[in-house]
N, C-alpha and C positions, 0 to 999 in steps of 0.2 A: 339601625345600622347593622349590616352583615359584613362578614369578612370579604365576600365577593362583591365589593362595591368600590367605586372609584374614590369616594370620600374616605373610606377606611384605608385603602391601599396607598393613596398618595398624600393623605393628610394625617389621619389619626394615628396610624401605626408608626410612620417615621418620626412624628413629634413625640409620641410616647417612648419609643426606643431611645431617642436622643436624650430626653429628660431622665429616663431611667438610668442610663449609663453615665450621664453627666454628674448625677448625685452620687455620693459615696454609699457604701453598703448599708450604712445606718438608716438612710432615708429611702432606700429603694422600695421597700414594702409600702411606704406611705404614698410614693409616686404611683405605684401600680394600683393601690386601692383607690386613690382619687381618680385615676384614669378609668378604672373599672366602673365606678359610680357614674362618671361622665358618659361612658359608653352606654350604660343602661338608661340613663336619663335622656340621652340623645334620641332614643327610640320610644321611650315610655313616659318621658316628662315627669310629672308628679308621682308616678307610681314607683319611683326610686325610693320613696318613703316606705313602701311595702318591703323593699329589700332591707332597709335599715331596721324596720320592725323585726324582720326575721333574724337579722344578726343579733339584735339586742335580746330578743326572746331566747334564742339558743345559747347565747353567752351566759345569761342569767341561770338557765337550767343547768348548764355545765358547772357553774360555780356552786349551785345548790347541791348537785350530785357530789362534788368534791368535798363539800363541807359537812356532809351527812354520813355518819358511819352506820346508821340503822338501815338494815335491808328493807324494812317496810317503808321508811321515809324515802329511800332511794327509788323504790318502785313507784311511789306516789309522785315524786318529782318527774321521773321519766314519763309516766302516764300523762301528766299535765303537759309536758313538752311535746309529746307525740300528738296528743289531741289538738293542741293549739296549732301545730304545723298543719295537721290534716284539715282543721277548720279553715285556715287561710286558703289552702289549696282547694278545698271543697267549695267554698263560697265563690271564689273567682273562676274556677274551672268548671264546676258542675252546677252552679246556681241556675244558669239559663236552661240546662237540660231538665232540672227538677221543675222549674216553672212551666216549661213547655209540656212536660209530662202530666203534671197535676192540674193545670189550669182548666183543661177540657172537662175534668171530673167535677169541678166546682165552678159552674158558669158565673156565679156572683162575684168571684174574685176579680175578674177583669174590670167589671163595672165599679167595684168598690175602690179602685185605685191602689190596692195592695200590690198588684203586679205592676212593676215600674219598667223603666227602660232596660234593655239588655245589659248584662254585666260585662264590662271589658275584661278580656283575658290578658293579663300581663305576660310579656314574652319570657319564656324560659322558666316559668314558675314551677313546673314539674321537676325540672332538673335541679334548681337550687334548693327546693324544698326537700327532695330526696337526699341531697348532700347534707343539709342541715340535720335531718333526722339521723343519718348515719353517724354524725358526730356525737349526738347525745346518747345514742344507743351504744356506741363503742366506748364512750366514757363510762356509761353504766356497767358495761361488761368488763371494764378495766382493760380493754384492748388498747385504748388510747388515753393519754393523760389530758385532763382538762386544760384548756388554754386560758391563762390568766390575763393575757393581753387582748383586749377587744379588737384592736386594729388587726392583729394577726388572724383572729377568727373571721373578722370581716373580709379579709383578703381571701381566705379559704372559700367562703360562701359566695363572694361577689366577683372573684377573679374573672376578667372578661374573656380570656382565651377559651374557657369551657363553660361559660355562664349560660349561653343561649341554647346549646344543643349537646352538651356533654363533651367527652365522656364524663359519666358520673364518678367523680373522684372521691374516694373515701378519705376521711381525715388522717387516718394512720398511714396512708400512702404518701402524704405530702407534709406531715407535721414537722419533720426534721428539716425539710426543704424550705418551709416557711421561715424557720428561724435562721438557717444558714444554708446557702447553696453555692455550688461552684459554678463559675462562668469561664468558658474557654472558647477560643475561636472555633475549634472542631465541633463543639456542642452547638454553638450558634449557627454554624454553617449547615449542620445536619438538620436544624430546625427550619432554616430557610429552604433547604431542598424539600423537606417534607411538606412545607406550606405550599410551595409552588406546584408540587404534584397534586395536592388536594385541590388547589385552585383550578388546575387544568381539568381534573375529574368533574368538578362542579360546573364550570363555565362551558366547557366544550361538549362533554358527553351528557351530563345530567340535563342541562338546559335544552340541548338539541332533542333529547328523548322527550322532555317535558312538553315542548311545542307540539310534537306529533300526538302525544298522549292527550293533551288538552283538546286538540282539534277533534280527535276521534270520540272522546268522552262527552264532547259538547254536541255531537250529532244525534240524530234520531236513531236510537238503537234498533228499532224495528226495521230500519232500512240498511243496516250494515251487513256486508257479506262476511262469512266466517273468517276469511283471511285478514280482513281489515279489523274485525273484532279481536282476533288473536294478536295482531300487530299492536293494537292499542294497549293490551295488557302486557305484552313483551316490552314495549317502550316504557310503561310505568314500572315494570319490574326492574329494568335497568336504571330508570330515573331515580327511584327511591334508594337504590343501593349507592349509586355514585353521588347522589345529592348528600346523603347522610355520611357515608364513609369519606367523601371528599371534605366535608365540613369537619369531621373528626380528625382527618389528617392535618387540616389547617390548625385545628386547636392544639394538637400534639406538637406541631411545628412551632406555633407561637409560644407554647410552654417552654420549649427548649431555648428559644431566643431569650427568655427571661430566666433561664436557669432551672426550670422545673422538668421533671420526667413524669408525664401523665401516662396512665395505663393504656394499652391498645384497646380498641373498641370493636374491631372487625378482623376476622381471620378467614377471608375468602369464603363467605357462607354459601355462595352459589355452587361450590363444588361438592356440597354435601350429598349424602345418599339416603338421608332420612330427615324427617322434621326434627327428630331428637338431636341429630348431629347439627342441624341448622342452628338450633338454639345454643349450641356450644360454640358457635362461630359468629353469630349475629348479635350486635349491640351487647357486647360482652359485659359492659359495666352495668347495664340494666338487668340482664338475666342473672348476673351474679348477685346484684342487690336483692332481687326477689328471692333467689335461692337462700341467701344467708340471713335475710331479715324477715322472711315470711314462710317459705316452704319448709326449711329445717325447723324453725320454732314451732310450726304446726305439727311437726312429727315426721316430715319428709316421707320417705318410703318405708318407714318402720311402723309397726302397729297394725299390719294387716292390709289386704288388698283394697278393701272398701275405703279405709282412711287414706291410703295412698292416692286413689283416684279423686277423693274429696279434696285433698290438698292440691293435687295437680290442677283440677278445674278451678279451684279458688284462686290460685296464682294466675291462671290465664284469663279468667274473667277480669281480675284487677289489672293485669297487664294490658288487656284490650282497652279498658276504660282509662288507664293511665295515658294511652296514646291520644285520646280525644273524648270530649263530652258528647258522644253521639252513639246511638244504639248499634250502628254498623261496626263500630270498634269492638263492642261486646260480641257481636256475631263473629268477627274476625278472631277474637281471643278464644271463643268457644270452638271455632273451626280447628285452630291449632291444638287446643286441649284435646279435642276428639281424636285427632290423628296421633297425638302422643300416646293417648290411651290405647288406640288400636295397635300402635307399634309395640307397645309393651305386652299386650294381651294376645293379639291375633297374628300380627305380621312379623313378630320377632324372629321366628325360625326361617321364614321366607327371606327376610332382609339379610340374615346371616349367611344364607346359602346362595343367594342370587349373585350374578356377576356385578362388578362395579358399575358397568354401563347401565344395566337394568335398574339397579338401585337409584342411579342418578336420574334416569328418565322418569321413574316413579316420583322422585322428590321434586323435580322441576315441574312436572305436571300438577302436582298438588299445590306447590308454592305459587305458581302463576295464577291458578284459580283462586287461591286465598287472597291475593292482592286485590281482587275485584271487590271484596267486602270491605277492604281498607279504603279503596278509592271512591266507591259509590255509596252515598248515604242512604238513599231511598230503596227499600226492599223491592218495590215494584220495578224500579229501574234496574236493580241487580238481576231480577228474573228476566227482563227484556234482553239484557246484555248476554246472559247465559244462553238464551234462545238463539241469539245471533251467532254466538261462538259454536253452537252445536247444530247448525243447519236448520234452525226452526224460525228464522226471521221471516217477516212478511214480504219484503221486496229486496232481496240481496243484490239485485242488479240495478239498483237505482242510481241516480246522479250523485248521491251523497258519496258513494265509494269512488266514483271518478274524480270528484273534486278533491278528495283526500289523496288519491294517488298522484295528483299533479305535484304535490309537495314531497314526494319520494324522489329526491334528487341524489346526485353523487355524494354530496357532503353528508346528507342524512345517512345514506347507506354506509359511508366510511365510518361515521361515528357509531352507528349500530354495530358494525363489525368490531371496532375498537372496544366498544362496551362489552361485547361477548368475550373477546380475548382477554381484556384486563379485569374481568370479573373472576378470572382464574389467575394463578400465580405465574403469569407469563414473564414478568420482570425477573423473578427469582430463577425461572428456568433458563432464561438467556444468560444470566450471570453464572449459574452453576455449570451449564452445559457447553457454553461457548467460551466465555472469558477465562474461566479457570482451567481450561484445557491448555492454555499457553503457559509453559513453565516460567516464562520471563515476566509474567504479570506480577511485578512487585511495585509497591508505591514509588520507589526511586528509579525504576527502570524506564527505558524509552517507551516500551509498549504500555506500561502502567500510566505514564504521562499522557499517551495518546488516548487511552480509554477514558481517563479523567477529563481530558480536554473535550472529547466528544460528549461526555455526560454533561459538563457545565454548559457547553454550547446548546445542547438540547434543552436544558433547564431554562436558559435565557430565552430561547425561541418560544418555549411553552409559556413563560411568563409574558412575553411580548404579545403573543397571539391572544392569550386570555384577557389581558388588559385591553387590547384592541377590541375584542368582542364586547367587553363591558362598556367601552366608550361609545360604541355605535349602536348598542341595543339597550332598550329599557326593560327587556324581558329577562327577569332574573328571579324566578320563584324559588322558595325554599320550603319544602314540605314540613320539616320539623320545627319551623319557626313558631307554629301555633301550639306546640306541645309544652 
């Protein structure tokens, strides 16, 4: 089950909200935890047991850490907890990759029966495992108090609003909210507004871009013309941003409906002027996790240039593999690590002195090329696509391009333009530059009421159109579903 589905919007969410607010404050956590486990079991069936194992494991580790005053014993308990979490993640997420990599080296394995059926990848395992590890690490560091109530820790790990695709919420960010949180009409309404905006981004822009991207990436790359090849990557660039940021918006909105305040996950990353700035704006909860729990403990940028680059590439190799159990994600991570190193060593002065436009053009060019390694798994296919992009295709005038161009209609062009516009802080610009110029814009004023009325009408229309699209179309991919 995903947020952008009819079953979630018209059944699961209304029923959960009704039960949540029908019960008193004492039982709301229980309702939300049971709903979260049902949400996970709906899509994963028996693998909800894996979720319960993760909750139990990390609860026990937290208790052991709290009950031990010896630094050595505390390090030992932490090590056991981290290793157990990584073993769960490694088996389910990377087992197939290891089997596919090493089976050709040992031909007898396949005939011996040691190599079995492919291992199923449970949805969202990367996200809830990283959250669980942040809990025990923060307890070890005395940044957070150990949770004595297993139901409260279970709610933290399994909470359905951010279970599938984040943001990765750290325990100390919501520890107090799990115990007690304020509910208000204004907070609930802001959550509904954020959810609708995220739903619109996902259903209208991301899905439209995804259809064109899928069509182009399914074609024979040697037959693509350069403009069609670039269009495919531009569509994927917009798809992955609006797909993931839209889902994050919905998660943050849902959190507010239930009284939580989750951290932001995106800050208009496509307006960056360097890859370094991009990672300060993209998937903030993940980049912050790697910074605080891996990069800094490794030594960060201290200890000399060689160690800094070692730490940098270590983080981005693991960041790439975190995104998927395939070697193309490793290439993608190395690609970003390489440009981060270049920006530190070679391009620093140029980036500091060049114009904002020049820096942005450089960044967009590098970023769009990087998404190719994220999208296409086979290195040979990556090479073919690069040839098509850079005027080295075999037959760029083929019928393949004409068939693709047939689907470039007004709706697609409109969504493409909206995607470009709203990948920038256009809404903030409109609010600051237009609405606030009117001195009479006060909440109780006539003009303020008009502005609010237009906003609510727009949100209603956006919700109606989004639900309508979901009702008539079965095409509803979600990139980060597999992570």
